[in-house]
Phi, psi and omega in degrees: 000124178279138185301317187254025175296147182289117179246112185253117179278123180260111181262115183251125179281118183235132175274122186249128170268102187252147178269115177278158184290351181248010178230170179287158179298152181301146186295338182274355183285139179278152176300130180078018180295151174291120187246127186229133180236159180224129170252127176243148180277353182213181184287145180282001176271008186284353182057033184210234187303309184283321177298321178295323178294320179294323174299324177295321178297318177296323179296321177296317178300312186286324184274327186248000180067029185280154169272130188237160176208148179222142173223135169270120181275146182254326184224158177304328179299330180287339177302306180298312184302312183285325173302316181293317182295320178293320177298317180295332180270007173079025176293139182282325187217132177230124176265129166257109193274079175153154177314322188286351184272350193290325179295319178296320179299317180294326179290320188274323190308319182300334181281345183224071186295343179270000176252131177265128179251123180242126176250119178291134186072004177274155177239000181284140184226138173212175182309323179237030177231134177221168178233171176230123179255104177272125180280069183291337187293329182297308180292329178294324177298316178300316178300321178296321177301314182293316179297320181297331178271336184271342182292140174256335181270350185065027179225118179250155177235145170235135182230122180244164176290291173229164188274071175271149178308319180300323181287317181295327177294318178298317181292324177295319178296319176301314180297318178298318178298318179296316181291335180294336180247346183210082186302335184271001184289144179255141179245126174254125184249133178224147173236136184283326182102354176198177184248005190240340190271095181296327179296318178292324176298318179296318180298318179297319180293317178299319179298319179293316181299323179294341179264009175101002179294131177236002169220127180240132171253117183245145174219082189219014176055230183297325178296334179294338178297331175291326176297316178300320181297318178297321179295317178302318183286334180285327177067349181237017182242139174267158176219151175237126182276177182211158175072300173249169175287104184256018186298335183271352184292317173228074196301328183270356181233002179265120179287324181172186181221142171272107193253133167256121178280079184296323175302318179296315181296315181297322179294318178303316182290315183297321179297321179294317180294320182297332179293341175086013182240027184291135171231135188310125175198172178259126174278122177256114187229133181200217182301319184293335182264359184072019182265320178242132181202160171267126181247112178290154181267115180304330183290338181241007184302322183292342180280345183266123180303141180306325180296326179292316179296319181297316181296316180295319179296322179296318179294321179297318178298322179293323176298315182295327180279346181090004182271355179233123180238145176258127179253112182254150179265339181294143179311132190264039179279000174188157177232015169203172186295000000 
C-alpha cells in the first residue's frame, strides 16, 4: 500500500429503515434476520468517529442483509438502558462505539447471553463481550513525521475532545513522529472538554494559532469541525484530520487524515459473530489489516517535499515488516478512541 495513494471516500446518502429499541422491527425484516445495533456517543453527522461507525453499520446491512438500528446516547445511564433494550429485543450484535461503553457492556451482557456486545476501543472481555483495539498510533506517528517537516514556526498543535487514554496515546505517537524528524519542534496540547461543541473547538484552534502553531492534528469528532473552520480562516495553517477521511473539509489546507476504515472493521467483526461461534476476545486491527492508515490529501500533495514523503513511506514499510516499533508511555488500555 503506498502511503500517499489517492484514497477517495465515497459518501452515499441512503435512506435507512431502522428498528429503534422502543419500536417494532421494520416491516421488511425477515423472521430470524441477523440484527445489529449501534450506540454512538455523538452525532453521525460529525464526518469523523461517529459518522464512520454509522457507515460501518450500513455496510453490515448491505453486505450481510442485516436488520439495523442506531441510537445516539446522551448520558452514561443510557448506555445500560439501550444495551438492555437491544438484548431484550433479541439483537445478535450491539456495538458501543467508544472506550466509555465497556463497563455498561459488562454489566448488561450476563442477562442477555445470546447478544454479543462489542465496545470499540474497549479491552474488557466476557463470554459475550469483546473489544476492538485500533492501532491508531502507527498512522499518527506518520502524521507527526509529515507535520514535523512541514512546520515553519517549529510549533505544532494537537486538539482533542476529552483526555481519554486512547486520544493521549495517539497524540504521543504524533509527537514522537514529529520529534523523529525535527527534534526541536514544540507541541502544544489542548482539550475541548467535549466532542460536540464546534464553537469551543474553533476557540481552542484560534488560541493555538495565536501562539504560533502552524500545523494542527485534531481528534475531536463534531467539535473538530470548529477546528477546521479556524484553520480555514487563518489561511496559513495546515491541519491533519482523524478517524474518517477528512481531506475535503478544508481541501487546500489539509495535509492528510489518520483514517480508521470502520466499515471494514465492523464487517470483519459482524461476520465472525454471524457465524455463531463468538467467544469474548479483543480484535486487534491496524496498519497490517488495512483498517488504520494515513491517507494523504491529493489536493496538497504537491506542497510536501518528495524527501518528506519518501521518509514517511520508508517508516511505514518498516512498520509493516515489524522492524519499526513505537514505544509509548501512556497507559495501553486502548489505542484508539
